[in-house]
C-alpha positions in Angstrom: 0.1 -0.1 0.0 1.4 3.4 -0.9 2.3 5.9 1.5 -0.3 8.4 -0.2 -2.8 6.0 0.4 -1.8 5.4 4.1 -1.8 9.4 4.8 -5.4 9.4 3.4 -6.5 6.5 5.7 -4.9 8.0 8.7 -6.8 11.3 7.8 -10.1 9.6 7.5 -9.7 7.7 10.5 -8.3 10.5 12.7 -11.1 12.7 11.7 -13.7 10.0 12.7 -11.8 9.5 15.8 -12.2 13.3 16.6 -16.0 12.9 16.1 -16.1 9.7 18.2 -14.3 11.2 21.2 -15.7 14.9 21.0 -19.4 13.4 20.9 -18.8 10.7 23.8 -15.7 11.2 26.2 -15.9 14.9 26.2 -19.8 15.4 26.0 -20.5 15.4 29.7 -18.3 18.3 30.4 -20.6 20.7 28.4 -24.0 19.0 28.7 -24.0 17.3 32.0 -25.3 20.3 33.9 -28.5 21.2 31.6 -29.1 17.4 31.1 -29.5 17.0 35.0 -31.5 20.2 35.3 -33.9 19.3 32.4 -34.3 15.5 33.5 -34.6 16.5 37.3 -31.4 14.7 38.4 -28.4 15.8 40.0 -25.2 16.5 37.8 -23.3 13.6 39.6 -26.1 11.4 38.5 -25.3 12.2 34.9 -21.6 11.6 35.6 -22.5 8.3 37.2 -24.2 7.5 34.0 -21.0 8.2 32.2 -18.9 6.1 34.6 -21.4 3.2 33.7 -20.7 3.6 30.2 -17.0 3.6 30.6 -17.3 0.0 32.8 -19.5 -1.4 29.7 -16.9 -0.1 27.2 -14.2 -2.0 29.3 -16.1 -5.2 29.0 -16.9 -4.9 25.4 -13.2 -4.1 24.2 -11.9 -7.5 23.9 -14.9 -8.7 21.7 -14.5 -5.6 19.6 -10.8 -6.3 19.2 -11.3 -10.0 18.1 -13.9 -8.7 15.6 -11.5 -6.5 14.0 -8.8 -9.1 14.0 -11.2 -11.5 12.1 -13.0 -8.9 9.9 -11.0 -5.7 9.8 -11.9 -2.4 11.1 -14.1 -0.9 8.6 -17.3 -2.8 9.4 -17.0 -2.6 13.1 -16.2 1.2 13.1 -19.0 1.8 10.6 -21.4 0.0 13.1 -20.0 1.9 15.9 -21.0 5.1 14.1 -24.5 3.9 14.1 -24.4 3.0 17.9 -23.1 6.4 18.5 -25.8 7.9 16.7 -28.5 5.6 18.3 -27.2 6.5 21.9 -27.1 10.1 21.3 -30.6 10.2 19.9 -31.7 8.3 22.9 -30.2 11.0 25.1 -32.0 13.5 23.2 -35.3 11.5 23.8 -34.6 10.6 27.5 -37.6 11.8 29.8 -35.8 10.6 33.0 -33.1 8.8 34.8 -34.1 5.3 33.4 -33.8 6.7 29.7 -30.6 8.6 30.5 -28.9 5.5 31.9 -30.0 3.4 29.1 -28.6 5.7 26.5 -25.3 5.8 28.3 -25.0 2.2 28.5 -25.5 2.1 24.5 -23.0 4.7 24.3 -20.6 2.5 26.3 -21.1 -0.2 23.9 -20.0 2.3 21.1 -17.1 3.6 23.3 -15.9 0.0 23.8 -15.8 -0.8 19.9 -15.1 2.8 18.4 -12.6 4.8 20.2 -8.7 4.5 19.9 -8.3 0.9 20.8 -10.4 0.0 17.8 -8.8 2.5 15.7 -5.2 1.1 16.6 -6.3 -2.3 15.9 -7.7 -1.3 12.5 -4.2 0.2 11.6 -2.5 -3.0 12.8 -4.8 -5.2 10.7 -4.1 -3.1 7.6 -0.2 -2.3 8.1 1.2 -4.7 10.5 4.4 -3.8 12.1 4.4 -0.7 10.0 1.3 0.9 12.0 3.6 2.9 14.5 3.5 6.1 12.2 0.0 5.7 11.6 -1.1 5.2 15.1 0.8 8.4 16.0 -0.8 10.2 13.1 -4.3 9.6 14.1 -3.7 10.4 17.8 -2.2 13.9 16.3 -5.4 14.5 14.6 -7.9 13.2 17.4 -5.8 15.1 20.0 -7.9 18.1 19.1 -11.2 16.5 20.0 -11.8 18.6 23.1 -10.6 21.5 21.2 -13.3 21.0 18.5 -15.9 19.2 20.8 -16.4 21.5 23.8 -16.8 24.6 21.9 -19.2 22.8 19.3 -21.3 21.2 22.2 -21.6 24.5 23.6 -22.7 26.3 20.5 -25.2 23.5 19.7 -26.4 23.7 23.3 -26.9 27.6 23.1 -28.8 27.4 19.7 -31.0 24.2 20.2 -30.7 23.1 23.7 -29.0 20.0 25.1 -31.3 17.7 23.4 -30.5 19.4 20.0 -26.9 19.2 20.7 -27.0 15.5 21.2 -29.4 15.1 18.0 -26.7 17.3 16.2 -23.9 15.0 17.3 -25.9 12.0 16.1 -26.6 13.6 12.8 -22.7 14.0 12.3 -22.1 10.4 12.9 -24.7 9.6 10.2 -23.5 12.2 7.8 -19.7 12.3 8.5 -18.7 9.3 10.4 -20.2 6.7 8.5 -18.7 7.8 5.2 -15.2 8.3 6.7 -15.0 4.8 8.4 -16.9 3.3 5.3 -14.1 4.5 3.0 -11.3 2.9 4.9 -9.4 0.1 3.0 -10.8 -3.4 3.2 -8.4 -5.4 5.3 -8.0 -8.4 2.9 -7.0 -5.8 0.2 -4.3 -4.4 2.1 -2.9 -7.6 2.9 -3.1 -8.6 -0.6 -1.1 -5.4 -1.5 1.6 -6.2 0.9 2.2 -9.6 -0.2 5.3 -10.3 -2.0 5.1 -10.7 -5.6 4.8 -13.9 -7.4 7.9 -15.8 -8.0 9.5 -14.2 -4.9 11.8 -16.3 -2.8 9.8 -18.1 -0.1 12.2 -17.1 2.5 10.9 -13.4 2.2 7.4 -14.6 3.5 9.2 -16.7 6.3 11.4 -13.7 7.4 8.3 -11.4 7.4 6.2 -13.9 9.5 9.1 -14.2 12.0 9.6 -10.5 12.4 5.9 -9.8 12.5 5.1 -12.3 15.2 7.8 -11.7 18.1 6.8 -13.7 21.3 8.0 -12.2 24.7 9.9 -14.4 26.8 7.4 -14.1 29.7 4.0 -13.4 27.8 1.8 -13.5 31.1 4.2 -11.2 32.8 4.3 -8.8 30.0 0.5 -8.7 29.6 0.0 -8.2 33.3 2.8 -5.2 33.5 1.4 -3.6 30.3 -2.2 -3.8 31.8 -0.9 -2.0 35.0 1.0 0.7 33.1 -2.2 1.4 31.0 -4.5 1.4 33.9 -2.3 3.9 35.7 -2.2 6.0 32.7 -5.8 6.2 32.1 -6.3 6.7 36.0 -4.1 9.7 36.1 -5.1 11.3 32.9 -8.8 11.1 33.7 -8.2 12.3 37.3 -6.5 15.4 35.9 -9.0 16.0 33.3 -11.6 16.2 35.8 -9.9 18.0 38.5 -6.7 19.9 37.1 -8.0 23.5 37.6 -9.0 22.6 41.2 -5.8 20.8 41.8 -3.8 24.1 40.5 -5.9 26.2 42.8 -5.0 24.0 45.9 -1.4 24.6 44.9 -1.6 28.2 45.3 -2.7 29.5 41.9 -5.8 31.9 41.3 -8.9 30.4 39.4 -8.1 32.6 36.3 -4.5 31.2 36.2 -5.5 27.8 36.9 -7.9 27.7 34.1 -5.2 29.2 31.7 -2.6 26.7 33.0 -4.9 23.8 32.5 -5.4 24.8 28.9 -1.9 24.0 28.3 -2.5 20.2 28.5 -3.9 19.9 25.0 -1.1 21.8 23.1 1.6 20.1 25.4 0.0 16.5 24.1 -0.1 17.6 20.4 3.6 18.9 20.8 4.7 15.6 22.5 3.0 13.7 19.7 4.8 15.6 17.1 8.0 14.9 18.8 7.2 11.2 18.8 6.3 11.3 15.2 9.8 12.9 14.5 12.6 12.5 16.7 11.3 9.7 19.0 10.1 7.4 16.4 14.0 6.6 15.9 13.9 5.1 19.4 12.4 1.9 20.6 8.8 2.7 21.6 9.6 1.2 25.2 12.4 4.0 25.7 9.7 6.8 24.7 7.2 5.2 27.0 9.7 5.2 29.9 10.5 8.8 29.3 6.6 9.7 29.1 6.0 7.8 32.2 8.5 9.8 34.3 7.0 13.1 33.1 4.1 13.4 35.5 6.0 12.3 38.5 8.9 14.8 38.0 6.2 17.6 37.4 4.2 16.6 40.4 7.1 16.8 42.5 7.9 20.3 41.3 4.4 21.5 41.9 4.3 20.0 45.3 7.9 21.5 46.2 7.6 24.9 44.5 3.9 25.3 44.6 1.9 27.8 42.3 5.0 29.1 40.3 5.6 25.5 39.0 2.0 25.1 37.8 2.8 25.6 34.2 5.9 23.2 34.1 3.6 20.5 35.8 0.9 21.0 33.4 3.2 20.8 30.2 5.0 17.9 31.7 1.8 16.0 32.5 0.4 16.9 29.0 3.5 15.9 27.1 3.9 12.6 29.2 0.0 11.7 28.6 0.4 12.5 24.8 3.2 10.1 24.2 1.6 7.4 26.5 -1.6 7.4 24.6 0.6 6.4 21.5 2.4 3.9 23.6 -1.0 2.1 24.4 -1.0 1.1 20.6 2.8 0.6 19.9 3.8 -1.3 22.8 1.5 -4.3 22.4 2.3 -4.2 18.7 6.2 -4.4 19.2 6.3 -6.6 22.2 3.8 -9.1 20.8 3.3 -8.4 17.1 0.3 -8.1 15.0 -1.0 -11.5 15.2 -4.2 -11.2 17.5 -3.5 -7.5 18.2 -7.1 -6.3 18.5 -8.2 -9.0 21.1 -5.0 -8.8 23.1 -5.2 -4.9 23.3 -9.0 -5.0 24.1 -8.0 -7.4 27.1 -5.3 -5.3 28.4 -7.4 -2.1 28.5 -10.1 -3.7 30.7 -8.3 -2.7 33.9 -7.5 0.9 32.4 -11.2 1.6 31.6 -12.4 0.4 34.9 -9.7 2.7 36.5 -10.9 5.5 34.3 -14.4 5.1 35.5 -13.6 5.5 39.0 -10.8 8.0 38.8 -12.9 11.2 39.1 -14.7 10.2 42.0 -11.7 8.6 43.9 -9.2 11.5 43.2 -12.1 14.0 43.9 -12.6 12.6 47.2 -8.7 12.8 47.9 -8.4 16.3 46.8 -11.5 17.2 49.2 -9.6 15.8 52.2 -5.8 16.4 51.4 -5.6 19.3 48.9 -2.6 19.4 46.9 -1.0 16.4 48.6 -3.4 14.3 46.5 -0.8 14.4 43.9 1.2 11.9 46.0 -1.3 9.4 44.8 -0.5 9.9 41.0 3.1 10.5 41.6 3.6 7.1 43.3 1.4 5.5 40.7 3.4 7.0 38.0 6.6 5.8 39.5 5.3 2.3 39.8 4.3 2.5 36.1 7.9 3.5 35.3 9.3 0.7 37.3 6.9 -1.8 35.3 8.3 -0.3 31.9 11.8 -1.0 33.1 10.8 -4.5 33.8 9.9 -5.0 30.2 12.5 -5.7 27.5 12.5 -5.1 23.8 12.1 -8.4 22.0 15.0 -9.6 19.7 13.7 -10.3 16.3 14.3 -13.6 14.6 
């Protein structure tokens, strides 16, 4: 498959992922309060429904990954656009907590089979060991999901109300998401394009198979360590996404400064992903993941020691580390295990991460209420533990 074709695939899939993230993960931040007011429930109830969706997505991930391994990503991702649209339409029509929770459960099914893990599995199914650059590419594009999603949700809510905003996102999935994912290459065609020409020496195929299917010395230990790293990463990133401005205030910054500093996370993530796409791609993904895992603990230590003046440094280090670790979730399973069975394996590894993500806002919020800025000790120690887990892994020597 040509480089131009791969770039178009990344552009389409990255845009579809931006839509998927903006209309699901980033939806409650703008619409939870008006939803709660109109439905007669509390705002925490809406976030509880969102947490249920995250747990459902954790349970569905391995099944979606297995389906992509077998059939390719195109039919699965097109199906998830329909699920996203149905769940958003269900929210728009909800008349109480039962309808709200039912719609979020359906959203969880869509999230479990239509966010990054599914996109990564789709790229690995298409490009095998050559998927690292493509994985970085879609995270670069979808890294702007909050930048696009929050203002667009807010605008639609002002124009049409929260129900109209949900209906608007549903329409975008049908009118934009379905065509984008429907134009993805068929997996069988991609595999055929990558096969050696007829008459080529059979040793090429053997070497390709050997290099494409590495086996860790301790596969169970590797799986457990990666699952732990991903769970820590998702817990910390979700906790910071929910509470970063309040955490910075507890560290001694004003509300205005805290909001301004928190806004640096997005640009820092994108800048780090550009670095990964350029200089760091020459390094083994395990080394770049180790550097990224150290970023949050270093920034947190500075913030706890120096206080408010270090807020910008902490925010940038956290965002940069999180940006690269998002890519690592896709590249580390590929480089350590190979493309065979990638989707199912990654879906299984992400189950603890999704569960940790579901409980992160509540647990970290409670700790922040009781301990203030000292709550950072939790994410600092978790980050150091994740770094230790990454050091225990070893790059796999290829046959």
